[in-house]
N, C-alpha and C positions, 0 to 999 in steps of 0.2 A: 067351514074350512075345507079346502080341497085336499085330497090325499096326495102326498108327494112321494110316499114309499110304502110298499106293502110286500114283505118278503118273509120267507120261512127260514128256519135254521137248516143248514145243509152242511155236508162235509167241505164245501168250498168256502163257506164263511164262518165256520166254527172249528175251533181248536180245543183239544183236551189239554188243559193247563195243569190239572192235578188229578191224580188217580191212585187210590190206595192199593190197586192191584197191579200198577205199572212197575216195571223194573227201574232201578235208579238210572238216571241219565237218558231216559227214553222220551221225556216230555219236553216241549209240547209236541203233540201229534194230531193229525186231523181226526175228527170224529168219523164214524162209519155209519152207513145206513143200517137200520135194525128193523126187521119186519114187525109190525104191530101184532099184539095178541088179539083174539077175537073180541075182547071186551075193551080194547084201547079206544078212547075217543078220537075222532078226527077233528081238525080245526079247519073251517072253511072247505071241507071236503078233502083236505090233505091228511094223509096218515103216514108220511115218510118220517118215521122216528129215527133218531140217531143215538149212538152210544159209543163208548170207548172201544178200541180194538181189543182191550182186555176184558175178560169176563170172570167175575168171582162173586160168590154169594155175599151180600151185604157190603159190597164195595161202595166207596163214595167217590164221585167223579165231579170235577168242576170244568164246565165248558165256558169258553169265551167266544161269543158271536159278535162280529163286527159288521155293522150295516152302514154303508156310505149313504149320506143324505144328499141327494142331488138338488141342483137348482137353487143354490143360495143366491139371493139378489145382491147386486153391488150397490144399487141406489134404493135405500129403504130407511125408514125411521125405526121401525121395530119389526121383529119377526116372532110372533107367538107360535110356539111349537107344542103340539100335543102328541104324545106317544102312547099307544095302547099295545100291550104285549099279552097275547093269549098263550098259555103254556099248559102242557100236560106231561105227566111222568107216571111210571107204574109204582112209584113209592114217593118218598118225601122229596120235594123240589123247592128251593129258595132262589129267587132271582133278584138281581139289582141291576139298574141301568144308569148309564152316565152319558150325557151329551157332551161331546168333545169338539171344540173349535180348533182347527189345525191351520197354521200359517203356511205360506208357500214353500217354506223350508222343511215342512213335515213335523214341526214342533207343536205340541199341544199348548195353546195359549190360554184356553179357558176350559174348565171342566165343571159341568153342572149336573148334580145328581137329579135323576128323574123319578125313580121309584124303587121300592123294595117290596117284595111280596112272597108269599109261600102258599103252596097248595095244601098244607096241613096233612100231608101224607095220604090224601084221597086219590087213588089211581083212576077212579071212574069219572072225575070231573075235569073240566077245562077251567083253569083259574085265569082271571083277567086283572092285570096291573095297569094303572094309568098314571102318567106323569105329564106335567106341563112346565114350560120354560118360556121366558121372554128375553130375547137377545137384542141388544142395541146395535144399530147399523155400523157404528165405528169399529166394532169387533169383526164384522163380516167382510169388510172390503178386502178382496184378495185371499180370502180364507175358504176352507172347505169344512164340512162337518161330518161327524160319524156318531152313531150311537153304539156303545159297547154294552152288551148284556152278559153278565156273569151269572151262571146258573150252577148251583151245587145240588147234585141229585144223589140220593142213596138208593142202591138197588135192593130188591127184596132179599130176605134171607129165607131160602126154601131148600128142602131136599130135592135132589135132581135138578139143580139150578140150570143146567144147560137147556132146559125146556122153558125157562122163565127168565130171560135175560133182562137187563136194565133197558129202559126206553125213555126218551125225552124228545119233546117236540115243542117248538115255539114259533110264533108268528108275530112280527113287529109291523104295526101300521102307524105311520107318521103323517100327521095333518099339519098344515101351516097356512097362515093367513098373512100375506104381505101387505103392510100398510105403507103407502107412499106419502 
């Protein structure tokens, strides 16, 4: 299966949609780059972690990353899609992903769950979630697709928290095989 998309979470494709440290009425807000700790793992050489603009010990933040899936065919019988999501955080992270088919009016016409996974609170590892979907051609004509990944991350609880901020990094790889 050829790779049709390989992209990292960034402030341009990721919003903070929930944050226990945010003031009421301030969400959603773009995520911000957060420098990695010396022990933070990199994913494919990338260590551009993100976090909320707010910082508090033990805060829980939910990120929503939206990845456009390019190159949907108009003439096809089926489109098998395989999505691999590698992610890391310096505390507990749980991710869920959904493949959404959007018509030309911008309305979601089909929503397919892809995966749910957690890093079990291990800040030293990169966790990998995998999901697959099979989409019929009748759904694809004139439509576009995106994968939406929601990640809920809990920051560490530590004294002197400003030296140990929350960090989260994800990489989505989408592969597809077009059958004619």
